[in-house]
N, C-alpha and C positions, 0 to 999 in steps of 0.2 A: 504493500500500500504506500502510495506517495502522500506527502503532506504539502499543503499550500504554505507559502512563505510566512503568513501570520498565524499559523497553527497555534502557537503558544498563547497568542493574544486571545484567541477564542476559548482555549482551555481556561485561561485566567478569568474570562467573562462568565464562566460557568456553563458553557455550551455542552450539550450532549453531542458527542462525536460518533459518527457512524460511517461505515464504508459506503462509498458511492462513486461509481464510474472509475474505480481504481484509486480513489483518493480517500483520505480520512477527512470528512467534512462535517461542519456544524449543522445538525438537523433542527435544533431549537435551543433557545436560551431561556425562555420563560414557558410559554405554551403556544402551540400552533394557532390557537384561537386568538390569543392576545396579539401575536405577531401579525396575523392576517389582518385584523382590524386596524393595527397601527399603520400598515401600508395603505389600506383602502381609504383611511380617513385622515392620515397625518403624514408620517415619513419614517422610513426604515432603510437600513443598509444591509445588503447581501454581499458577502465576500464570495464571489464566484470565480476565484483565480484558478480554478481547475480547468476552465474553458481553454480551448486551443486557439492560437493566432498564427497566421502565416502572412509573410510579405511576398507579394508577387510583383516584380518590377522589370522594367526595360522592354525592349522590342518584343512583340509577340504576346505580352501579358494579357491584353484584352482578348486576343484570339483564343488563348488557352482557357480563360475563364468562360468565354462564350461556348467553347466546345464541351466543357465538363459540367456546366450549370444550365438549368432549364430557363431561368429568367433572362431577360435581355439586358446585359450589362452595358451595352452601347449607349443606352439612354442616361446613364449616370453622368453627373457632373461633379466637379471638385466639391467635396463636402457633403455628398449625398450617400446614403446607405440604402442597400437593397436586400430584401429577404429573398432567398432562393433555395434550391436544393441540388444535390448531385445525383442524377439518375444513374442507376447501374445498367448493365447490358441486358438484363433479364426482366425488366419491367418494374423493378423495385427502386428503393431509395438508399443510396450509400450514406447520406446524411443531409440534414438541412443546415443552412449557414447564413451568415450575413456577409455581404460584399461591400466594402468601403472604397470609394474612389478618392484617394488623397490628391492625386493630380494625374495628368495623362501618363499612361504606362506605369502607374504606381498604385497598387491596390493592397488592401489589408483584409484578409478573410478571417472570420471568427467561426469556429466549429465546435461541436460538442466534445466534452472532455473524454467520453468513452470511445470516441472515434478519431482521436488526434493522429495516431499512427496509421490507422486504416485510411483516413482521408488523405494524409500526406502521400502514402504509397499509391493510392488511386490516382490522384492528380498527377504525380510524377510519372506514372505509367503511361499517361497521355501527353506528357510534356515532350513531344517529339522534336520540338524546335529548340530545346535547351533554354527555356525561359528561366530567368534568375528567380529562385524561390528560397526563402529563409523561414525556418520554423522558429518563431520567437516565443513559443508557448511557455518555456521554462524561465523566461526573463520578464514575463509580464503578469502583473496582478490586475484584477478587474473588480471594481466595486460598483454595484448597482444601487444607486440611491433613488428610491422609488416612493411615490405617494404625492398627494396634492400639494404638500409643503416643500417638496424637494428643491424646486427652483429658488425659493426664498432662502433656504439653508445654504445652498451652494453658491448663491450670488455673493455671499460674503467673502468667497475665496477666489473670485475671478472678476476681471473687468468685462468679460464676454456678456452680452445681454442675453441671459438664458431664457427669459420670457419670450424673446423674439425668435428663438430657434424653433423651426418647424419640426414636426415628428419625422423621424428617420433622416435627420441631417446631423452633421458633426462639425466640430472645429478643432484645430490644434493650437493651443495657446497656453499661457501661464496659468497655473492653478495651485493654490496654496503655496505660492512662492517657488514652484517648480516649473521650469520651462518645458515646452513641447509635450504637453499632456493632451491626449485625445479625450474630448468631452463630447459625448454622443447622446442625442435626444432619443434614446431607444430604451427598451426594457421588456420584461417577460411577465408583467403583472397586470397590464391594462389600467394602471392607476396613474400614468404619467411618471416622469422622472428622467434620470440621466444615468449613463454608464460611463465610468471614468477608467481609462486604461493607464496603468501606472508602472514605471520600472520598479522591479523588486527593491532596489536600494532605497527608494523613496516611499515605499508602501506604508510602513508604520507611521511615518510623519504625516502622510496624507490621510490615513485612517483616523488618526488622532485629531487632525485639523477639521475633518468632517464632523466628528462627534462634538468638538468644542463649538463649532458653528451651529450645530443643531440642538445644543443643550436646552435653549429656551423653548424649543418646539417639542421637547420630550422625545427626541430621536432615539430609535432602538436598533440594535443588531437583530437581523432576521435570518432564520435558518431555512433549510431546504424543505421542511414540512410545510411552512406557509407559502413558500414559492410554488409548491405543487397545487395547493388549493386555489391560490390566486390565478395561476395560469389556466387551471381547469374551468374556473368560472367564466373565463374569457374564450374558452375553446381553442387555446393554443396547443398544438401538437407537441408531444414529448417523444423524442427519438428513443426507440426501444420499446415504447408502449403503443403509441398510435400510428407510428410509421416505422418501417424497418426495411431490410433488404428484400422482403417478400411482399410488401404492400405496394399497391399501385398509387402513385402520387395523385392521379386523377380521382380515384375512389376516395382518397384522403382529403379531397377538397382543395388540392393545390393547383387546380387548373388555372387560377388567377396568376400564378407565377410560372406558368408553362407557356412559353412563347414560341409558337410554331412558325413565326416569321423568320426563323433562323434554323440552321441545323445544329443539333447537339446530340450527345450520346443517347442512342435508342429513341430519338425523336420520331422516326417513322412509325415504329411500333406503337408508341404512345398516341400518335395522331390517329392511327387505325383504330385503337381502342376507343378514343373519343368519338370517332365517326360511327362506330358500331353501336355505341350506347353503353353506359355503365350498368353492370348487373348488380353491383352493391355499392354502398356509400357509407362513409364515416359520418355518424350523426351524434348530436348532443341529445341528452334526455334528462328529464327530471322525474324523481320518484313521486308517485301519487300515494302509494301505501308507505307506511313507515319502514325504513330499512336503508342500509348503506351499501351501494353497489361497490364491489371491489374488482380489481383486474382479474380477468379470466372467468368471472362468473358468467353463466350462460344467459344469453338473451333468447327469449322464447316467444312463440305466438300464443294465442289464447288456449290452444289445446295442449300446450306444453312441449311442442316440437321446437327443437333448437334452431334458431335462425341466425345466430351470431354469438359474439361474446363481448364482454366489457373490456375495453382496452385501458381505460382510466376511469376511476370512480372514487368518490369521497363524499363526506358530509359538507355541504356548502355553508360556511360561516355567515355569508351574506343572506342567502335564501332560507337558511335553517331547514334544509331538507337534503336528501341524497341526490347527487347529480353524477353524470358520467358521460362517457363517449364510447362508441363501439360501432363496428361494421354490421350493417343489416342489408338484406336484399332491397333493391331500389323501390319495390312496392311498399316497403315499410318506412321509407326515408322522409316522407312528408311530415312537416310540423303538425302536431296534434294527433298523430297516429298512436294508438295504444300498443305497447309492447309489454313484456313481462321479464323481470329479472329473477333468476332462480337463486334464492338465498337459503342455504341449508334445506334443500329439497322443497321449499315453499315458493310458489309463484307469486311475486309481488308486482303490482301494477306500476307501470311507468308510462310516460308520454314523451314522444319525440318532440324536441324543442329547437327552435332556430338559435344558432350560435351568433353572438356570445350569449351565454345563459344569464349573465349579469350585464346589463346594458351600461 
């Protein structure tokens, strides 16, 4: 198990540490419920330094990104971020990722922690023109400062007008007295906020500066437990649960970042799948009966026949009921359709709901 650079800081804060994606990570500091509400209503900080980061620079960098990712990176401009995914050759997903355009022929890719080596090897296997790539994952910390008060807290630490930054844009500027920090208006909570990319050497200084700036707002450290309930309320996919090497990105609802205006790995087969019509879809659902859906629980029709399974499920702190996502046949994918979750051999009623589950 690897540890993130500020591991001891989290131990000292009383975090419960669990193995996640090959790292020892803080799952909670107080309670998942308290931390969830802190982010939805106020401000909290996730140390997600386990995530992976690659630099792709020089001639051919855009062509390589266009070949390996499904979204159209040619529309990016300096300071713009794009959500995308890496399709594999067999109809599944290698990983989902963020693509940052720093300037022409200079990109920054952010990938999932569990897939760092896999993604690196996959992209390099298609790097036939020898584009310059650097894996900076081990040198980079990432702090996600999320919630409606995030901009007010962080504004104390930079001259960048954070309130004026549009969603999915970034800038590189001085932050907490440290030059050349990536400040990104992105996040995985649906509550607004920023992600700050920090060199390891300055990580503890910047972490402390964020908490000093946020003291008057009651800022809190937040663990992976609340991160999961927050993202699930917003219907954000988690790699390994809702998408993986064997799931179709189109069935997963990623058609909006699948651009057939260009060629990319397996694009022809995905285009044929789209034209033929999808036989199943990833949907969100809310429990009608009391019960908490968990991953791999069966989704059934009224007669108890299995029609799919839960990919992600939890008790929603905001809605105060069970929620989840899972793949079902297209006939069951319309919002309002009744489905059943098999919990300990009992069929509990649920209803397909339009994502995001929390608006």
